[in-house]
C-alpha positions as CSV (number, residue, x, y, z in Angstrom):
1,X,-31.7,44.1,36.8
2,X,-33.4,43.2,40.0
3,X,-34.3,39.6,40.8
4,X,-37.6,39.0,42.4
5,X,-38.8,35.7,43.9
6,X,-42.4,35.0,42.9
7,X,-44.3,31.7,43.1
8,X,-45.3,30.6,39.7
9,X,-47.3,27.7,38.4
10,X,-45.3,26.1,35.6
11,X,-48.5,25.2,33.7
12,X,-49.0,29.0,33.2
13,X,-45.7,29.5,31.4
14,X,-45.0,29.3,27.7
15,X,-41.7,29.2,25.8
16,X,-41.1,31.7,23.0
17,X,-42.2,29.3,20.3
18,X,-45.5,28.6,22.1
19,X,-46.1,32.3,22.6
20,X,-45.5,33.0,18.9
21,X,-48.1,30.3,18.0
22,X,-50.6,31.7,20.5
23,X,-50.3,35.2,19.1
24,X,-50.0,34.2,15.4
25,X,-46.6,35.9,15.2
26,X,-43.1,34.8,14.3
27,X,-40.5,33.9,16.9
28,X,-38.4,36.9,15.8
29,X,-41.3,39.2,16.6
30,X,-41.6,37.8,20.1
31,X,-37.9,38.2,20.7
32,X,-38.1,41.8,19.4
33,X,-41.0,42.5,21.8
34,X,-39.0,40.9,24.7
35,X,-36.0,43.1,23.8
36,X,-38.2,46.2,23.6
37,X,-39.8,45.5,27.0
38,X,-43.3,44.9,25.5
39,X,-43.3,41.4,27.0
40,X,-42.1,40.5,30.5
41,X,-40.2,37.2,30.7
42,X,-39.0,34.8,33.3
43,X,-35.4,33.4,32.9
44,X,-35.2,29.9,34.3
45,X,-32.4,27.4,33.8
46,X,-31.3,28.9,30.6
47,X,-34.9,29.1,29.2
48,X,-36.9,32.2,28.5
49,X,-40.5,31.8,29.6
50,X,-43.5,34.0,29.2
51,X,-46.5,33.9,31.5
52,X,-49.9,33.3,29.9
53,X,-51.2,36.6,31.4
54,X,-48.6,38.5,29.2
55,X,-50.0,36.7,26.1
56,X,-53.6,37.5,27.0
57,X,-52.6,41.2,27.5
58,X,-51.1,41.3,24.0
59,X,-54.0,39.4,22.5
60,X,-56.4,42.0,23.9
61,X,-54.3,44.9,22.5
62,X,-54.0,43.4,19.0
63,X,-55.9,45.2,16.3
64,X,-57.1,42.7,13.6
65,X,-55.8,43.4,10.2
66,X,-58.1,44.1,7.3
67,X,-58.0,41.3,4.7
68,X,-56.2,42.2,1.4
69,X,-58.7,42.5,-1.5
């Protein structure tokens, strides 16, 4: 895996729990998406962080579910 140095504003980063809350998904789903490469993450000091832009991309691509009758 290549390491890239990119300036990042820490206010734009969410941890996995915060990302799950924003997307209305479970933490396990977020980790599965990370594993599958659907979400790009930043590893920093033992933490896994997700940029808000990644969350916005996922929100834009989500199809709302039909309510159950």
